[in-house]
N, C-alpha and C positions, 0 to 999 in steps of 0.2 A: 607582469607581463607573460616571462615564461620559465619552470622552475625547470632545472638538469634530470630531477627525477623524472615531470610531464614527458621532457624530450626522447628520454633513454624510452618510458612508456609510448607513448606517439611511436615512434619504431618499430619498437616490439609486435605494438597490433598490428603495423602492415607490414612483418617481415619484411623488412627493407636493413638495410646494413649503411653506417656510415660512410661508405665511400659512395653507393647511390644515393643518400637525403641531401651530401655537398651538389652532385651533381643538379638534383634537382631544384637543389634552390641558391646553384651557381655562385657555392660558398668553397673555400677549400676544404678538405680533406681534415688538417690541422684547427682550423676554425670550428669545426662541427667536436673535433675531437676535444680543445678548450671547456666548449659549453656544454659539453657531456661532464665534466671531473670537476665544474666547480661547483661551487656549493651553496644552494641554497637557488633564489632567483637571479635569472644569468646576465650577465652584465656586461654589455659594451656595446659597438658602434650601434646605433639604432635602424643604418642601413640594414645592418647584417640581419640585426632580428627581425626588423619585415619581412624579409624573403625567406626567412626559416621559417614564422608563423604563416605564411603564404604558403606554400610549399607542403608546409602541413596541412592548411584547409584543403587545398587543391586535390591530394591525396584522400582526405576524406576523414579528417582529423579532426575533432572539435576541440577546444582550450578551454576547461572548465577552470575559471579566474575563482578567487578565493573570496570572494564576495556575491557569488551567480548561486542562484537556487538549481542547487541540489539534491537530491533523494539523503544522501548520504555525509553531505554537507561536506568544505573546505577543496585544498587544489583537485583538479584530476584530467585524464581526457575519455572524450568517449569517438566512438566510430560515428558517424553524419546518419543519419538513416538517408537512403536513398530515394532517390523519387524517380518515380520511373512512370511512363505517358500510359493510356491505357495502350496503348498499341503495342509497345516494347511487346511487351507482355505478346501478343499473341503473334508477331513476326518473329518472336523465337522457338515455335511447336512451328515454322512452316519450310 
């Protein structure tokens, strides 16, 4: 689902510390710390993993799984493209 390396990379891309991620995902700081120091795929309570992935998704991170199509291959993370409505650009200048 998500590796510890993906988690650290996602947090770095967002400029987010462990405490902030814990708050956004409604998990404890020690849980986030444990997840980040585990080797390989993060193992744990399914509910906690779902909260973590949902928080990263809401923050704009897309997780790239082992079998997902990607130019470079392998696992990774990327920032999702933000979709803006045509009206939002014109309103920003006002």
